[in-house]
C-alpha positions, 0 to 999 in steps of 0.5 A: 500500500505504501509503494503504491501511495508513494507512487500515486504521488510521484505520478501527481507530483511530478507533473506540478514541478515539471510544470512549475519548473517549465515556467520557471525557465520560459519566465527567466528567458523570456525576461532575459530575451526581453531585456536583449531586445530592449538594450538592443533597440536602446543601443540603436537608438544612441547610435542614432542620436551618435551619428547625427551628433557626428554629423554636427561636429564635422563642421566644428568651429563653424556655424550650426546652420551650416550643417543643416543640409548633412544632417537633413540629408543623412538622418531619415525623418523616423530617426530625427523623429526619435532623438532631435527632442533628445538633442534639443533637450542636451543642447543642440540648438534647433530652431528657426524664424519665429514667423516659421513653423517646425517642419521634420523634413528640414530641420533648423539650427540656430546661427551659432558656433559649434563647440567639439567639446560640447558635443563630445561631452554630450556624446559621452552622456549618451553613450552611457544611457543617461539619456535614454528617457528622452528618446521617443518623446514627439517632436511634432507635440514638442516643437509645435506647442513651443517653436515660437518661445524656444526660437525667441530663447534662441535668440535671446541667448544669442544676444547674450553669447555673441553680442553681450559676452563681447561687448563692454562698459565705458566706464567714464560714461557708463555706456555700454559699447555692443561689439557690431551692428546687430543687423549682421547677425540677427534677422528682423524677427529675430531682433524684434524679439529680443529688443526688450530682453537686450534693453533689461540685460544692458546692466552694469551687473554683468561687468567687473569695474573695469567694464568687462564682463564677467563670464559666470553671470553671463553663463547664468544668464544663459541658464536662467534663459534656458530655463524660461525666467526671462520668457516674459520680456522676450514675448513682450512687445517692445512698443508696448514696453517702450510705452509702460517705460514712458508712463512710468518715467511720467508718473515719476516726474509728476511724484517729483514735480512738487519738489522740482517746484520747491527747488526752483523757487528757493533757487530763484529767491537765492538768486534774488537775494545775492542781487539784492 
């Protein structure tokens, strides 16, 4: 009887153990296969991003705009859709004039110089997998919703990096002197976008006692623009801004008018007293 019971137990237990083992093996290898597949997919996407960055890096010390044609020809629309948002978030300055719209077939860059060290840093971050969560973000939603603002931020950063950082303050007159005519590097649309920002950042706090720009302050200003802290100035119509400034000056003048009249009367009385 005991032998019969043992045989029955084995007969029942073996299929259960086999099923459990089969399930564990299937889950293990299935999970391993899934992870390997995900790893391969991530590597493919990273390679696409690095391919794009190497195209840009080949134009080192030239303008990003010179890389536009090769960038658009060498990457398919699908490849661009996969990596373009990540590249922008990592610092690649995509952008068009504020009156244009986003077009995945013809990606535009803003007119700033390519720094090879910056590109290498981005390649390192991508190759280590630090930016995997930024891939596959929809570029139409990202750029379509925010592109005008992003274009204005890019114009603002361009002014800070290429103009303010190269300007100086005449310590005798306390006047800021820009290095060249802004029309040589800005389109009319870009110039209109930066007018209020330009007026606000023409401040002595960005310059040392010798009138030279303070590098740390300039870099901090660039970061603030990226964070959106200057958006209200970039979106502010310059004519409306000028009207507000005029009204404030007028209000200040009217507030001080009684004191101005009092000082004038005192001067007249002092003059008469001297004459007498």
